C-alpha positions in Angstrom: 47.9 75.1 49.2 44.7 73.3 50.0 44.2 72.7 53.6 43.7 69.3 55.1 40.1 68.5 55.9 39.9 67.0 59.4 37.0 65.8 61.5 36.7 64.8 65.2 34.4 61.9 66.3 33.6 62.3 70.0 34.3 66.0 70.4 32.5 66.8 73.6 35.0 65.1 76.0 38.2 66.7 77.3 40.4 65.0 74.7 38.0 65.9 71.9 37.9 69.5 73.1 41.7 69.7 73.0 41.7 68.2 69.5 39.3 70.9 68.4 41.3 73.6 70.0 44.6 72.5 68.4 43.0 71.8 64.9 41.3 75.2 64.8 44.7 76.9 65.3 46.6 74.6 62.9 47.6 76.5 59.7 47.3 73.5 57.4 44.0 72.2 58.7 40.3 73.0 58.0 38.2 71.5 60.8 35.0 70.4 59.0 32.9 68.4 61.5 32.8 67.5 65.2 30.5 64.8 66.5 28.7 64.3 69.8 25.5 62.2 70.1 24.5 64.0 73.3 25.3 67.5 72.2 24.4 67.5 68.5 22.9 70.7 67.2 24.7 72.8 69.8 27.6 75.1 69.2 31.0 73.7 70.2 31.5 76.6 72.7 28.4 75.4 74.6 30.6 72.5 75.9 34.0 74.1 75.4 33.6 77.7 76.5 37.3 78.5 75.7 36.3 78.2 72.0 34.0 81.2 72.0 34.5 83.3 68.9 36.9 80.6 67.5 34.4 78.7 65.4 30.7 78.6 64.5 30.7 74.9 64.1 27.9 72.9 65.8 28.1 69.3 66.9 26.7 66.7 64.5 25.9 63.0 64.9 28.1 60.3 63.6 25.5 59.5 61.0 26.0 63.0 59.5 29.8 62.5 59.0 31.1 63.3 55.5 34.4 62.2 53.9 37.5 63.9 55.1 41.3 63.7 54.8 42.0 62.8 58.5 39.5 61.4 61.0 40.3 61.7 64.7 38.5 59.2 67.0 38.1 60.4 70.6 35.4 58.0 71.6 35.1 56.1 74.9 37.2 52.9 75.1 35.5 50.0 73.3 33.5 52.0 70.8 36.0 52.5 67.9 36.6 48.8 67.5 32.9 48.2 66.9 32.7 50.8 64.1 36.1 50.9 62.6 35.0 49.6 59.2 32.5 52.4 58.9 35.1 55.0 59.8 37.5 53.6 57.2 34.9 54.4 54.6 35.1 58.1 55.5 38.8 58.8 55.6 42.1 57.5 54.3 43.8 58.5 57.5 42.5 57.6 60.9 44.0 58.5 64.3 42.2 56.7 67.2 43.0 58.1 70.6 41.2 55.5 72.6 42.8 52.2 73.8 41.1 50.1 71.2 44.0 49.5 68.9 47.1 50.2 71.1 48.0 46.6 71.8 49.3 44.2 69.2 48.2 41.0 70.9 44.4 40.5 71.1 44.8 38.3 74.2 46.1 41.2 76.1 42.7 42.9 75.9 41.2 40.0 77.7 44.0 40.2 80.3 44.1 44.0 80.9 40.6 45.2 79.8 38.6 42.2 80.8 36.9 41.6 77.4 37.7 40.1 74.0 38.6 42.4 71.1 35.8 42.6 68.5 38.1 42.9 65.5 41.5 41.5 66.4 42.5 41.2 62.7 42.8 45.1 62.7 45.3 45.3 65.5 48.4 44.8 63.3 47.1 47.5 60.9 47.6 50.3 63.4 50.9 51.9 64.3 51.4 52.8 67.9 51.4 56.6 67.7 54.3 57.9 69.7 56.5 59.7 67.0 59.6 59.6 69.2 59.6 55.8 68.9 57.8 55.1 65.6 58.2 58.2 63.4 59.1 56.4 60.2 56.2 53.9 60.5 53.8 56.7 61.3 54.9 58.6 58.2 53.8 55.8 55.9 50.8 54.7 57.9 47.1 55.1 57.3 45.9 54.0 60.7 47.6 55.3 63.9 46.7 54.9 67.6 47.1 57.3 70.4 48.9 56.2 73.6 47.7 56.2 77.2 48.8 59.3 79.1 50.5 57.4 81.9 52.0 55.0 79.4 53.4 57.9 77.3 55.1 59.5 80.3 56.5 56.2 81.4 57.7 55.1 78.0 59.3 58.5 77.1 60.9 58.7 80.5 62.5 55.2 80.1 63.0 54.9 76.4 66.6 56.2 76.4 67.7 53.6 78.9 65.9 50.9 77.0 67.6 52.1 73.8 70.9 51.8 75.5 70.2 48.3 76.6 70.2 49.2 80.3 66.7 47.7 81.2 66.7 44.0 82.1 63.9 41.5 82.9 66.1 40.4 85.8 65.9 43.9 87.4 62.4 45.1 88.1 61.1 48.6 87.2 59.1 50.2 89.9 56.9 53.1 88.6 54.6 55.5 90.5 52.4 57.7 88.3 50.5 60.8 89.7 47.8 62.2 87.6 45.2 65.0 87.6 41.4 64.7 87.6 40.9 65.4 83.8 42.4 62.0 83.1 39.2 60.3 84.2 37.1 62.2 81.7 34.2 64.6 82.0 31.5 62.2 83.3 30.8 63.1 86.9 31.3 60.4 89.6 31.8 60.2 93.4 35.6 60.1 92.7 35.4 63.5 90.9 32.9 65.1 93.3 34.5 68.2 94.7 34.2 67.3 98.4 35.7 63.9 97.8 38.4 65.0 95.4 39.6 68.3 97.0 42.8 67.8 99.0 43.0 64.1 98.0 46.0 62.0 97.3 44.2 58.8 96.4 45.8 55.6 95.3 43.3 54.3 92.7 45.3 51.6 90.9 48.2 50.3 93.0 48.4 47.2 90.8 47.0 46.1 87.5 46.8 49.4 85.7 45.9 48.9 82.0 48.7 51.2 80.8 51.2 48.6 82.1 50.5 46.6 78.9 51.7 49.5 76.7 54.8 50.0 78.7 55.7 46.3 78.4 54.9 46.3 74.7 57.0 49.4 73.8 60.0 48.9 76.1 60.5 45.2 76.3 62.9 43.4 73.9 62.7 39.7 73.2 62.1 39.0 76.9 59.4 41.0 78.7 60.5 43.4 81.4 59.3 43.1 84.9 57.2 46.2 85.6 55.5 47.2 88.9 53.2 50.1 88.1 51.1 52.1 90.5 48.8 55.1 89.9 47.7 57.9 92.3 45.1 60.6 91.8 46.2 64.0 93.1 44.6 67.4 93.4 45.4 68.8 90.0 43.3 69.2 86.9 45.9 68.5 84.2 49.2 66.8 84.3 51.1 63.5 84.8 54.3 62.9 86.7 55.8 59.5 86.6 58.6 58.5 88.9 60.5 55.3 87.9 63.0 53.5 90.0 65.5 51.7 87.7 68.1 49.3 89.1 71.1 49.1 86.8 73.7 46.4 86.5 76.3 48.8 87.9 76.3 52.3 89.4 76.5 55.0 86.7 77.3 58.7 87.0 75.1 61.6 86.2 77.4 62.4 83.3 76.9 58.9 81.8 73.1 59.0 82.2 72.9 62.6 80.8 74.8 61.5 77.7 72.3 58.6 77.2 69.3 61.0 77.3 71.0 63.7 75.3 71.8 61.2 72.5 68.3 59.8 72.4 66.5 63.1 72.4 68.8 65.7 70.9 66.8 65.8 67.7 63.3 65.6 69.3 61.4 68.9 69.2 59.1 68.1 72.1 61.5 66.3 74.5 63.4 68.4 77.1 65.9 67.0 79.6 65.4 68.9 82.8 68.1 68.6 85.5 69.0 71.9 87.2 71.3 72.4 90.1 69.1 74.8 92.0 65.6 76.3 92.2 62.1 74.8 92.5 62.1 73.6 88.9 65.2 71.4 89.1 63.1 68.4 87.9 60.1 67.9 85.6 57.0 69.7 86.8 53.6 69.1 85.0 52.1 72.4 86.2 54.2 74.4 83.7 53.3 72.1 80.8 49.6 72.9 80.9 48.3 73.2 77.3 51.7 72.3 75.8 52.9 69.3 73.8 56.3 69.2 75.5 57.5 66.3 77.6 60.0 67.0 80.3 62.3 64.2 81.5 64.8 64.3 84.4 66.8 61.9 86.6 68.8 61.5 89.7 71.4 58.8 90.3 71.5 57.3 93.8 75.0 57.7 95.3 74.5 54.7 97.5 73.4 52.1 95.0 73.0 51.4 91.2 69.5 53.0 91.3 68.5 55.8 88.9 65.3 57.7 89.6 63.7 58.9 86.3 61.0 61.6 86.4 58.8 62.5 83.4 56.1 65.2 83.2 53.5 66.0 80.6 50.0 67.4 80.1 47.8 64.3 80.0 45.3 66.0 77.6 48.0 67.3 75.1 51.2 65.3 74.9 49.3 62.5 76.6 46.4 62.8 74.2 45.3 65.3 71.6 48.6 67.0 71.0 50.3 63.6 70.4 47.6 62.8 67.9 48.2 66.1 66.0 51.9 65.4 66.1 51.3 62.0 64.6 49.0 63.6 61.9 51.8 66.0 61.0 54.1 63.0 60.5 51.5 61.1 58.5 51.0 64.1 56.1 54.6 65.1 55.7 54.1 68.4 57.6 56.7 70.0 59.9 56.2 68.0 63.1 55.8 71.1 65.3 53.1 72.7 63.2 50.3 73.9 65.4 52.0 72.6 68.5 54.4 75.3 69.5 52.6 76.7 72.6 55.1 76.5 75.4 52.8 76.3 78.4 52.2 78.8 81.2 54.1 80.1 84.1 52.8 80.9 86.6 49.7 78.7 86.2 
């Protein structure tokens, strides 16, 4: 069988590096080119040392790109929308992991990103690339987006309750997301400087986080939900843990909630419901998901109210980024969805 020719645009960043790592190990893929304007001409392992002896590819410029079967875009936000027509001329299938085509309503880019979208007519052409929600649409799509890492954890954590009709605009959702330093990319800043970051638990977006728009888009029905979302940076390199406080119409038992999550995710290869009675891993823990495409979801019902606390953990660079993109590619191409993504994570890590 001929292998799928894949290329990565923007391969020097953390998401790009994870894409390269996963695609090099994918049995159905031949990685043909990886671009970086700042690193062109250098071996990939010059930037991603974990790839030593894995490939002899060198970074090329975007101008040197050749046609391929699947083109992954891992560019900084705002760049893909400016060149999408050029990229469409290179590949029949495009998976854009930036935020440029995640939202269906162009006005939302002005609201949440502070700028107008440069090609709003393309927004409806992209499928929001979370297979657990949009598998059938992805399978027939030519253009697919990634999803924000905090949005992915929030959406996958709450989707079973939304599917069961238990989320209401009249009952606010309160969500706290904790995320590691790699989520801010590999460009140094004062916020990532070791003396400033080490030991920190820093609230960096207590209101107005951009990923709120994705949560509203994917979980709302005909009437938008009321979502209060906050984000906190913690001393961890990889990982996201979201904690959502859901106020139900009536108190529900653990058994009822467990049944809802089991029904929603029983056929999902990367979704695991985690709720143990003892031990330090009773609930989802991002540390043990490092490098894995799994997403762990857990919950606890409040015995004194109708509140359910939902916890969701994932690796922001894999299930929250590159791994989700490869999973979407598998769907698009009719491959087994877990192909190249079976790594279980590490313990201890």
